[in-house]
C-alpha positions, 0 to 999 in steps of 0.5 A: 033684734040684738039678741037675734043677730047674736044668735044668728052670727054666733060670735066667739068674741064680742068687742063692745065699742059703741058709745056717745063718746064726747064730753061736751055732747054729753052736756047737750044730750045727757039722757041720750048719753046715759041711754047709749052708754049704760043701757046700750051696754046692758042690752048687750049683756042681756042679749049674750046672757039669754043666748047660747054665747060662751065666748069673750065679751070685752066692754070698752069704757074710758080713762074718765071712769075714775073720780078725778080730783086733779091730784095728778095721781096715777089711777089704777083699776081698783081706784074709786069710780065716778064722773063729773060730766054725764059722759064720764058718769055714764061710763063709770056707771057702765063699769059698775053695771058690768061688774054687777052683771058678772057677779049676778049672772056669770058667777058659778054660785048664782048661775042657773042658765049655764052662763058661767063660761062667758068671760066678761071684762072691761078696758079703760083706754087713755085719750085716743088719737089717730086718723079718720076722726071727724067728731065735733069738739075734739081736739085733733079734728078741730086742729085739722079743720083749722089748718084746711080752712086756714083759720086760727084754732081756738083752744079752750084748755091749753094746759090740761094734760092727757094720756094721749095715745095712738089708736093702734096701741090700745087696739093691740092691748085689746087683742092681747087681752082677748088672747089672755082670756082665751088661755086663762080662766079669769072667772076663778083667777083671784090674782087679777084683783079686778076684771078691768084693764088700763091701757095708756102711755107711760106717765112721762108721755102725758102732754098738755093740749098746747104741746099736742097742738104745737107738735101738730103744727110743727108737721103741718103749719097752722095758727092758734089762740086761747079762747077767752070770755066764754062759758067753760064746761067742767073738764079735768085738768090732769089725767094719768093711768097706771098700766102695770096690770096690763104689762104684768098679765098681758105683756103689753106696753105701748109701742108709740111715744107721744111724738110718733103718735102725733106724727102718724095721726097728722100724716094720716090727714095729710095723706087723705086731704093733700094726696087723696089717698083712700082711708083704708090704704093709709090705715093698712100702711099705719098697721104695717108700720106698727107691726114692724116696730 
């Protein structure tokens, strides 16, 4: 079905964002997580290879593809891949699968079906926040729900730090990457060192879960407490991305700092719930604000 749809639509660009994206959910449904994240991507790669597709395919994975030993290092695109939980591991496996597919089927030396014109890359974004997220067991939706229902937010890992970034920053990076691929023959560009790109905030903008919640509550008041005496599934304590490659090749850098990212995200939900503003109108307003920066 996917092959048929691509054949009918004949896209020039494919951005693959589909995933089971939740760490806790991956513990509950590991097989579904692996099937969606790894096999779902392979199904797409198989479909574009067997079609007369000759454009750009951008596969979005995650900053959690790196083997994280909580050493607080900045991970760059050539660092060792791995994952403790099923979500992280399935995304790391996806990176390996994409690289293998490129070498096996999109390489001029191995190519027998005229697929070498396909440009295939991956993008690894930090912890993305923004309005319109209603996923279960995710910090922003949980915080907004606690505010709306007037109960104290339960925090699992208050001191874990993450590269929080507003969704418009990595999306802008993805578009700049696609523009770069349109101009440059990356299949023969050995200067790239790898066909993956990190998108995240500067390291000094990494903040803890507690700092994130306190910032939200400074805009829209609420209460929180630390979760005690419960089973904690493994999650990394620290995570940081090196974004020098995206800066160098794509001339990309984040426009929104931590404070502004959280303000835009929180105000999105305030507009939606308190003023009944349609989601599309808030999104367009945010995009216009972003483009004006």
